[in-house]
SEDREN-911136 format. One record per residue: x, y, z of N, C-alpha, C, O, CB in turn. Coordinates in steps of 0.2 Angstrom, whole numbers, plus 5000, padded with zeros to 4 digits. Glycine has a CB too. Layout:
<sites>
XYZXYZXYZXYZXYZ...
</sites>
This chain:
<sites>
490750484834491250434833491950504834492050554831491050394824492450464839492850494841493750474838493950414838492750494848494150524836494650474834495150524837495150584836494750444824495650484841496050504844496750474844496950434840495750494848497250484848497850454851497950404856498150344855498150504853497750464861497750374866496850384870496450434871498750374877496650334871496250314876496150284882496150224882495950304874496150314886496350304894495550284897495050324897496750394899495650214899494950184903495050204909495550184911494750114904494650234913494850254920495350314924495950314923495050204922495050354928495350394929495350394936495050434939495150434926495950334938496050334944496950374945497150424942495950244946497250334948497950374950498450344944498950384943498350354959498450304941498750274934498250324926498450354921498550174933497750314929497250334922497450404920497550414915496550344924497550454927497550514927498250524924498250554919497450544933498750504928499350534925499650514919500150544917499650524928499250464915499450434908499150524906499450574904498750334904498450504907498050574903498350624904498550654899497450594905498550654910498850714910499650724905499750764900499050724919500050664908500750694904500550674897500650714893501550654906500350634895500250624887499950694884500250714880499650564884499450724887499150774883499450844883499450884879498350774884499850844890500350894890501050894885501450944883500550884897501150824884501650824878501350804870501650784866502250774880500750824871500450854863499850794859499550804854501250864858499850734864499450694860498550704861498350724867499650624863498250694857497550704859497350644863497350584861497050714854496950664869496750624873496050614875495850664877496950624877495650544875494950534878495150494885495450434885494450494872494850534891494750494897494150484899493850534901495150524901493950414900493350384902493250374909493750344911493250324900492750384913492650374917491850374921491550424922493050414919491650314923490950324924490950324931490450354933490450274922491350314935491350334943491550394945491450444942491750284946491950394951492150454953492750474953493150444957491950464958492950514949493550554947494150544954493950534960493350634946494850534950495250524957495250424959495650394962494750594965494650394956494650294958494750304964494550354968495350234955495150234966494650214975495250254978495150244984494550104979495750274977496550294981496050364983495950364989497550304975495850394980495650474983494850454986494750484991495750554977494450434984493750414987493750364995493450375001493350364980494150324992493950254996494650214998494550165000493450194992495150234997495650195000496250235001496050285004495850134996496850255000497350285003497150345006497250355012497850304998496850395003496750455007496350455011496550485016496550505003495750425010495350435019495550375025495450375031494350415018495950325021496250275027496750305032496950285038496650205023497050365028497650385029497350455035497750475039498250395021496750475033496550525037496250495043496350515048496150575033495950455042495550425048496350395052496250405058494950345046496750385051497250355055497550415059497850415065497850325049497450485054497750535058497450555064497650585069498050585055496550545062496250545070496450525076496550545081495650525070496650465072496650395078497450415082497450405088496750305074497850435079498450455080498450515087498650505093498650485072498050575084497750615088497450595094497750605099497250655085496950555095496650515101497150455107497150445113496050465096497650435101498050405105498750445109499150415112498250355099498650495107499150565108499150585115499650605119498950635104498250575116498150625122498150575127498350585133497350665123497950505124498150455130498850445134499050445140498150385127499250435129500050435131500350505132500950505133500550405124500050565132500350635134500750615142501350625144499650705134500350605146500450585154501350555154501750555159499850505156501550525148502350495149502850545149503350545152502550455143502450615146502950665144502950705150503350755150502750695138502550695155502250755161501750795158501550845160502750805163501450775153500950825152500250795153500050755149501050855145499750825158499250795160498750815157498750875156499150795165498150765154497650765148497250695152497450645154497950755139496550715150496050665151495950615145496350615140495450695153495250575146495250535141495050555135494650605136494950505142495150555129494950585124494250585122493950535123495250565119494050635120493250645117492950645111492750695108493150695118492850585109492850545101492150575097491650545098492950435101492050635094491650635089491450605081491550635076491550685089491250525082491250505076490950545069491050515063490950455077490750595071490350625066490850675063490950675057489650655069491250715067491950765067492550725062492950755058492250765076492350645064492950605061492650595055493150575051493150525064492450605053492050575045492150645043492650645040491050545044491850695044491950765042492750775041492950775035491650825049493250775046493950755044494150725037494350755032494150685049493950665037493950605033493750645024494050665020493150535036493050665025492950695019493050765016492950785010492350685019493350805023493750855022494250865017494250905013493950865025494650825019495250805016495150775009495650785004495550765020494850745008494650705000494350774996494550794990493750645002493750825001493850874997494450924994494450944988493550894998494850934999495350974998495850954991496251004989495750965004495850874988496350834984495850844981495850904979496650764985495450824979494750814975494950854965495050844959493950884981494950914969494950964964495750964957495950994952494951044969496050914961496850904958496650854953496950854948497650884964496050804954496150764950495150754945494950714942496450684956495050824946494250834944494550834935495050834932493650914948493750844934493650844925493850894923494150904918493050844922493550964929493951034926494751034924494951054918494051094933494951004931495751024929495750984922495951024918496350994936495550924920495950884913495650894907495750874902496050804914495150934909494750974903495251024902495551024897493851014904495551064907495951134906496551104903496951144901495951174914496751044903497351004901497450994895497950974892497450964904496751004891496750974884496450904885496450874880497450964881496150874890495950794889495050804888494650824892496250734896495050764883494250744883494050704888494350654888494150714878493450724893493350664897492750654895492450684890493350684905492450604897491750554895491450514902491750454903491950484888491050544906490950514911490350464910489750464911490850574915490750434909490350344905490950294906491550304907490150334894490650234907491250174908491450144900491050154896490750094912491950124898492150114892492050044892491950014897492750134890492050004885491849924884492049924876491749964872490949894886492549884875492949864869492349834863491949784865493549794872492249884856491849854854492149824848491749804844491249884853492949824846493549784843494149804845494249844849493649794836494549774841495249784843495549864845495849894848495749754838495049884839495449954839494850034844495050084845495749964828494249994844493850044846493450024853493549964856493250054840493150074855493050074863492150104862491950134856493850154868491650104866491050114866491050154873491250114878490750054864490850224875490550254881489950264879489850294874490850314883489450254882488950274881488550294874488250244871488950334885488450344871488350344865488850354859488850364853487750384864489450364864490150384857490550304858490650254862490950484860490650334851491350274848491950304849492050354846491450244840492450284852493250314852493650274847493850214849493450304859493850284842494350254839495150294841495250354840494150274830495650254844496150264845496850234842496750174840496050264850497450274843498050234840498150174847498150114846498850294838498150214852498350154858497850154865497750204868499150174860497650114867497150124873497650104880498150064879496450064871497550124886497650114892496850094896496350124897498050154894497250024899496750004905496850014910497449994912496549944905496550044914496750084922495950094925495650144926497150184921495850034926495150034929494950004936494449984939494649994924495749994940495749984945495449914947495249874943495450034948495449924954495149844957494449884963494349934965496049774963494049824964493649854971493749774975494049724974492649884968493449794982493449744987493149684986492649684983493249764993493349624989493149564985492849544991492949564997493749504983492149504989491849474995491749424995491349414990491249494998491949384999492149314998491549275000491249285005492749295002491349234996490749164995490749155003490849095004490949094989490649195008490449165015489649165015489249215014490849195021489349105019488849085018488349135025488449135031488848995017487949155021487549225023487649285022487249335024487649235028488249295016488349365017487949405012487949475012489049375015487549375009487149415005486549435008486249485006486949385000486449405015485749425017486249465024485949475029485049365020486949485025487049515030487349605028487549615022487649465034487349635032487649705030488249715032488549695037487249765033488449745027489549735030489549795027489149835024490249645026490349805028490449875026490949845024491049795025490549925031491349875021492049875014492349945016492049985019491649875003492949955012493450025010493150065008493250125010493850025005492550045004492050095000491450145004491150195002491750064995491450095011490950115015491150135020490850175023490450075016491650115024491850105031491850185032491350205035492650075033492350235029492250275029491850335029492050395029492350265028491150315028490450335030490250355035489750395035490050305030490650335043490250285047490350355050490850385051490450205049489550375054489850455057489550425065489650475068489350545053489250385067489150365072489750325077490250305074488550325071489550315085490350265086490250215085489650195085490650265093490550175084490650095083490550065090490750095095491250075081490149995091490249965096490949905096491449895100489649935098490649875091491149795090491349805083490949795079490649695091491749825082491949825074492349745073492849735076492549895073491849685068492149635068492549645060492149665056491649555070493249635059493549625053493649575052494049535055493949665051493349555044493649475041494249505038494149545033493049435035494849485038495449485035495849535039495649595041495349505027496649495041497149535044497749545041498349545043497349515049497549565033497949625029498349675031498749675036497649655026498349715027498649775027497949835030497949875034498949785018497549825026496949845024496449845032496149885036496749785018496549765031496049755040496649795047496449845050495949615042497049775047497449785053497549865053497549885058498249745052497549915047497549975048496850005051496850045056497649995042496349975048495650005052495549985058495350035062495049995049495649925060495749895066495849935070495349965073496349855065496349945070496749985075496750055074496950075079497549965076496550105069496150165069495550145075495650165081495850185062494950115073494350115074494550095083494150115087493850075069495050055085495150035092495250095097494950105102495650005092495850135093496050205096495450245095495550295099496550225093494950255091494550305093493950275096493450295093494350355088494050225102493550195104493150125103492650115107493350225102493150095099492750035098493249975101493949965101492550035089492649935102492849875103493249835096493049855091492249845106493649795095493949775088494249705088494649685092494649835087493649655081493949575083494249555076493849535072493249505086494949555073495149555068495249455066495649425069495749595069494749425061494749375061495149355055494949365049494149355061495849315055496149305049496349235048496449195053496849345048496249215042496249135041496849105041496849045043495949115035497349135038498249115040498349155045497949165050499049135034498949205042499349245048499049315046498949335040500349235048499049355053498949435051499849465046500349455047498649495061499549505043500149525040500449475037501049475038500449565043500249425034500549375032501449385027502049355027499849335030501049435021501749445016502449475018502949475015501549485011502249505024502849535029503149505032502849455034502749575033503949515034504449495037504049465043503749505046504949545038504049405047503849385052504149415057503749425062503949325051504749445058504949475065504649545066504349565071505849485066504649575059504349645060503749635063503549645069504349675053503349605057502449595059502249585065501749615068502049535055502649535070502549515075502549565081502149555086502949465075503049625079503049685083502349725082502049745087503749735080502149735076501449785075500849735078500349755081501349795066500949675077500249635080500349655087499849675091500349535080500949645089501049655098500649725099500049715101502149655101500649775097500749845098500049845097499749875102501249875093499449815091498949835086498549785094498049825096498849805076498649745097498449705102498349735108497849745112498849655102498949765109499149815115498349875115497949885120500049865114498349895108497749955108497049925108496549955106497749995102497049865111496349825111495949775106495449745107495949865111496549775099496149735095496249665097496849655098496349735089495749605097495749555095496049515089495649515085495349545096496549495089496649485080496649375084496949345089497849535075496249355078496149275080496649275072496549315067495049235082497049215073497449205067497249135066496849115071498249225067497449095060497049025059496249045059496048985058497248965066495849075059495349085061494849075053494549135051495449165065494649025050494049025044493549035046493148995049493948975041493249095044492549115044492049055041492349015038492349185038491549045043490949005039490449015038490048985034490748945041490349075041489549085040489449185043489949205046489049015047489149205042489049265045488249295044487949285038489549315041487949315049487249345050487149395055487549405059486749285051486549435055486449465056486049545054486149555048486749455057485649595056485549645053485849715056486249715060484949635053485749755054486149825056486049825063485549795066485749895051486649855066486949855073486849785077486949785083486549915076486749755074486949675076486849615073486349595071486749645082487949605072488149555066488349505071488449515077488749575060488449435066489049385070489449345065489249325059488649335076489949335067490049275061490249215066490449225072490749295055490249155062490249075066491049055062491149035057489449005061491549055066492349045064492548965066492448935071492949095070492848955061493148895067493848885067494148895061492848815065494248885072494948885074495248835078495048835084495148945077495648795076496048745078495348685079495248645084496548775086494948685075494348635073493848645076493348615075494448565073493848685081493248705085492848775083493048825083493648705093492148765082491748825082491848875087492048865092491048805082491748935083491749005090491249035086491049015080492649065091490949085090490449135087490549195089490749195095489749115090490649255086490749315086490349365086489949365081491049325081490149415091489449445088490049525088490649525089488549435096489549585085489749635085489249675083488849645079490349655082489349745084489049785078489049805069488649835065489149835081489649785068489749795062490149765059490449725063489949845061490249745053490649705048491149725045490849755041490349675044491649725043492049745038492549675035492849635038492549795041492249685027492649645022493349695023493449755024492249625014493749635022494449665022494849595018495449585020494749685032494649565014495049505011495249505006495349455004494949455010495449555002495749564997495649614991495349664992495749514995495649604985495549644980495349614973495749574971496049684979494849644969494849604963494749644956494249674955494349564964495149644953495249704946494549714943494049664943495949664939494349784941493849794939493749784931493649834927493749844942493749734929493749714922492949684919492949654913494449654921492449684922491849664919491649694915491249664910491449654923491649754915491249784908491649814903491549864899490849854910492049774904492649804897492649744891492949754886493649814900492349704891492349674884492949644882493149664876492049714879493349614885494049604882493949564877494349574873494549584886493549524877493749464873493749494866494049484861493349394874493149544866493049604858493849624856493849644850492649694860494349634860495049664858495449614857495949614855495449694864495149554859495849484860496449514866497049514865496249474852496049544872496549544878496349464882495749444883496449624885496949454885497049384889497049404895497249464896497649334888496649374899496549384907496849314910496849264907495649404909497049334918497449274919497349284929496949324931498549294915497649254933497449254938497449334940497949354936497749204943497149384944497549444946497449504943497449564944498149424946497349474936496949524929497249524924497549474922496749604930497349584921497549574915498249554913498749584915497449634913498249494908499049464905499449524904499149564900499049414896500049544905500349604903501049574900501249524903500449654908501349604896502049604895502649644900502449674905502049624889503249634898503749704904503649764902503649814905504849704903503249774895503049844893502249874893501949914891503249864887502049804899501449834901500949804895500449794898501549914901500949784887500649794881500349724885500649684889501149794873499549714883499349644882499249614878499749624875499049634883498749544874498949514867498549574862498449564856498649414867498449604865498349654860498849724860498649774862497749674862499349724857499849784856499549844854500049874852500449774852498949864853498849914854498549944860498350004860498649914850498549904865498249914870498649904878498949854878497849864870498749934881499349924888498549904894497949904892500050034892498949894899498449874905499049904910499649884909498149764905498849944916499149974922498849984929498249994931499350024920499349994934498949984940498649924942498949864942498550034939497949924945497649854950497249804942497049754943496649894958497349834936496949804932497549754928497449704923496549874929497949774930498549714927498749674934498649684940499349764924499149604930499349584933499949594936500449604933499349554932499849574945500349604947500349644953499849634956500649624943500749714956500649724962500049774963499849824959501349764965499749764968499149824968499149884973498749894977498649794971499949934970499849994972499750044971499650054964500150004973499550104974499450164970500150184966500250184960499250224975500550184971501350214967501550184961501850214956502050194972501250094962501550064954501150084949501450074944501449984954500350104950500150134944500450204942500450204936499550144944500550234945500950294944501450264940501450274934501150344950501850224943502350214940502350184930502650194925502650164945501850134930501850114927501450184919501450174913501450064931501350234923500950294919501850294915502050294909500550384925502050294920502650344915503050274911503450294907503350394921502850204912503250174906502750174901502950184895503650104906502050164902501650184896501750244890501550244884501150184899502050284894502150354891502450354887502350374882502250404894503250304890504050314884503750254878504050254873504950284889503250214881503050154875502850194869503050194864502550104878502050204872501350234867501650304864501550294857500550264873501950344865502150414863502850444860502950484856502150444868503450394865504250404861504250334859504750314856505050424866503850274859504150214855504750194858505150174854504150224849504750204865505550184868505250084872504650064874505850264878505650064871505550004873505550004881505949964885506049944870505250044884505350034891504949994895504349984895505250094893505349964900505049914903504949914911505149964914505449864901504649874914504549884920505149854924505549814921503949854922505349874932505849854935505549844941505449894945506449884934505449794944505049794950505649764956505549724960504349744950506249794956506749764959506849804965507149784970507549754955506549874966506549914970505849934973505749994974507049964968505349884973504649914974504649934981504949894984503949874972504349984984504249994991503349964994502949954990504450094993503349954999502549945001502649975009503149975011502349855001501949995013502050025019501150015021500650045019502450095017501349975026500649955030500650015037500950015042500849855033500150065035500050105040499750105046499250145048499850145038499950055050499850035058500150085060500450125057500049965062500150075067500750105073500950065077500550035080500550155078501750055079502250055073502050045065501749995064502750005074502150095059502050075052502450015051502949995055502150135047502349985046502849925041503049945035502749965031502449865039503549925034503849945029504249915024504849905027503949985030504249905019504849855016505149875007504649895004504349745016505649875004505849874997506349824997506749805001506049944995506149814990506749754989506549684991505949674993507449764994506849644991506849584995506749565003506949595007507349574995506449535004506449515011507049475013507449475009505749475012507249455020507649425023507649335018508149305015507449435032506949325019506949225019506749235009506749175007505949165026506749295003506649294998507549314996507749284992506149334995507849355000508749354998508949275000509249244996509249415004508849245005509349195007508849125001509249075000509249165018508249124998508249094993508649084987508949044983507749104991508649164986509149194980509649184977509849174971509149244980510149204985510949214987511049144989511649124988511149274992510649124993510949074997511149105004510849155007511449054994511749085007512249095011512749155011513149165015512449055012512549195004512949255003512549305002512449334997513349244997512349305008512149385011512349395019512549355023511249395010512249475019512249485024511549535028511449595025512949515025511349525032510749545038511049605042511149585048510449475043511049655040511149705046510649735051510049745049511449755044510749755057510149775059510349835064510849845068509849715062509749865064509949935068509149935074508649905072510050025061509249965080508449965083508350025082508850065081508349935091507850045084507650115085507750135092507750195094506950125084507850095097507750105104508750125105509050155110507350005108509150115100509850135100509650205097510050245100510350095095509250235094509050285090509050365093508450385093508350275088509650405097509350475101508650515101508350535106509750515099508550515093507850555092507350515095506950535100507650565084507250445092506550395096506650385102506150355105506450325093507250405105507150405115506950495116506550505121508450385121507050515114506850585113505850585111505450625114507350625106505850545107505250565104504750495109504150505109505150575094504950455112504650405116504550375112503950355114504250405120504750345105504550315101505050265099505250265093504250355096505350215103505650175104505650115102506150075102505750175108504950085099504550015097504950025089504950075086503350015098505349975088505549955080506149945079506649955082505450005076506149925073506849905070506949895062506449885058506949825073507549905061507849895054508149835051508749835054508249945052508149785047508449745044508649765037508249765032508049695044509249775036509549775028509849735027510249715032509949815025509749705020510049625017510449665011510149695006509249565014511049655010511649645007511749605003511449555003511949645009512249604999512549524995513249524998513449584999512449514985513549475000514249475003514849544999515149575003514549395001514849544992514949624991514849684994515149734993514749644986514249674999514049774999513349804995513049854996514749814993513249744991512649774986512049794989511949744993512449724980511649834990511049814995510449794991510349814985510849885000510149754994509449714989508849704992508349674990509549634987508949734998508249735003508349755009508849745013507949655005507649805010507749815019507149825020506849845016508149885022506949805027506149805030506249845035506849865037505849725032505849865038505849905045505049905048504549905045506149995043505149915055504549925059504749995064505250005067504249845064504250025063504250085068503950155067503750165061505150095070503950195072503450255068503850295064504450295065503150305073503450325058503750345053504150295047504250325041504250375057504250245048504650185044504450175035504750145030504450095048503650215034503550235028504150275025504450255020502850285028504350345029504650395028505550355027506050345023504350465034505550345031506250305031506550255028507050235026506450285037506050235028506150165022506450205013506850185010505150095021506150245012506350285006507050295006507250305000506050335007507350305010508150305010508450245006509050245004508550295017508150205007508450135002508150114997508250054994508450055006507750164994507450144987508050144982508250094979506950194984508350194982508750204977509450164979509550134975508950274975509850154985510250114981509850044979510150014974510850094985509450034980509249954979509249974971509649944967508349934982508650014969508650024961509350044958509450004953508250084959509850084959510150084954510850034958511450064959510350164949510849974960511149934965511949974968512449944966511249864961512050004970512250044975512550004981512149964983511750084978513349994984513449974987513350004996513350064996513949964985513249975000512949985007513550045011513450075016512949905012514250045006514650095009514350195007514550245008515550065004513850155002513650244999513150265003512950325003513250254990512950225008512450245014512850255019512850305022511950195016513250215020513850225026514150285027514150315032514450185026514450315021514750375021514450445020514850505020514950365017513850435021513350485022513450535028513450515033512950445023513350615027513550635034512650665035512550715032514250695034512250625040511450665042511650695048512050695052510850605042510850745047510950785054510650755060510150705061510550855054510950775065510750735070510450795076510650855076511350685074509850765079509750695080509050685076508550725077509850665089509050635072508350625068508550535068508950495070508350665058508050535065507750455063508150445061508550415064507050435059508250475054508750445047509550395049509850365046508950515042509550425057510250395058510150325059510650285060510650435065509550305059509550235059509850205053510350155053508850205059509650225048509950195040510750185042511150135042509750275031510850255043511550245042511950205047512450185044511850305043511750185054511850155058511750075057512150035059511550175062511350065053511349985050512049995045512549975047510549965045511850025040512650025034513050015038513149955039512950095029513450055043513750045047514149985049514749975050513550065049513649955051513649885055513949835048514049775049512549865059513949845043514149805037514949795039515149735039514049855029515249865041516049865043516149825049516749805050516349945044515749815055515949815063516449755063516949755067515249815069516349695059516649625059517349655058517749635063516349555052517549695053518149695050518449755053519049745054518149705042518049815055518149875058518649845065519249865066517449915060518449815067518649785074518749725075518549695080518349805079519049695072519349625071520049615074520349675073519349605064520449585077520849565078521349595074521749625077520749515078521449585068521849595061521849675061522349705059521449545054521249705062521349785061521649795067522149825066520749845060521649775072521949805080522849805078523149845081521749735089523049735074523849725073523949765070524449805072524149675071523549785064523749845059523849925061524149975059523149835053523449915066523450005070524050005076524450055076522450025076524049945079524649945082525349945078525849955082524649885086525449935073525949905070526050005068526550045069525749845064525550015065525650075061525950155068526350205067524650095057525650135073525650195077526450195079526750245081525050185082526650085079527250085082528050135077528550145079527349985083527750155071528150195067528250265070528750305068527850195060527850275075528050355077527450405074527550465075528850365073
</sites>
């Protein structure tokens, strides 16, 4: 039996943040993890996917070198080398999330899964932990849809696709969301044939105008994107798989060498025995209030385990909310007004705050949509990356409520809008900035300046200027 202040279940992004913060602030912390330290993001998600994408960018840069007057041949791609790069990136980051580091911070790490045995107790292996507060941070896993034949067909998920060390002949991807589209484009640029099968609209949650720009580029890279494609069944063996799909009422069969499932995530809750602790679940995870408390007020749920956004950075944000509540008894609440997310295709697709359609639904016609094209930015011209568009949504009084962007480095550029949206600043606060030239960041200031264009260059302004000049 262990008595402690905080028991954290899950050593992914959110759980590690809670454990490190609470321990360094003086709390006794027990951390439970039955799988890999670092969770999905380090081992199977954000880190390996971005490492794979970096390799695909390198291959594409060789193909595109001729447009700069640089002669280069076709890239020679060694998939075992690509895999080694991916694994090397994970290995370089792993010490930061390791058991040794957290034990060095004073955290009692138990390498086993946790299960509630009562409202205030959790069992992990042969140890029972009693704590003042519990934090469920068990993350999520790839969803395996109930497709006919899936149990007998070899398939990949984000947990296994980064282990591929051989050339991929033809990758069939079921799911056209961010994960599916990122991996599809990366493998196409690394020499594979790729087909994406999406039941609705690829990149559906994002701004339709901007997502179309991404889809055009992904298709230009050789990915066959099939939308409105319902997968009825799959079959095959290692190296030869097929999917029977219904498109517009017609049945079509696609064959490939590898099958990737990218149809969503499910929270990891099965091992927790939540009923013993009186914790309620709903669609998408554990039910929590604005302070991230469950129905059992001694238990918090964060990250993918809780209902709501499923992003690594949200898990980290949740950790701060929990620490303020659990350690300092402050009534800290979540505020999702300025949640950003990025799809790391090329070009990248980024969003923070309200999309245009959401803003219109909330404010009606009392909004302004400001636009700036990458093609009008001098740095984008110099870099040869002119495909891109920024849309900023403000209220009529100039308060910024959302920004959507497609373009190279959109994930970096969108960050300029997180603070204005979070703090309810007005567009003038961005328009008045002095930015270095030439940088892509000037796109943000150009869009902000567009707010004033109608009034600055109006007939009324010209009359006022002519009058003032007439005074000598």
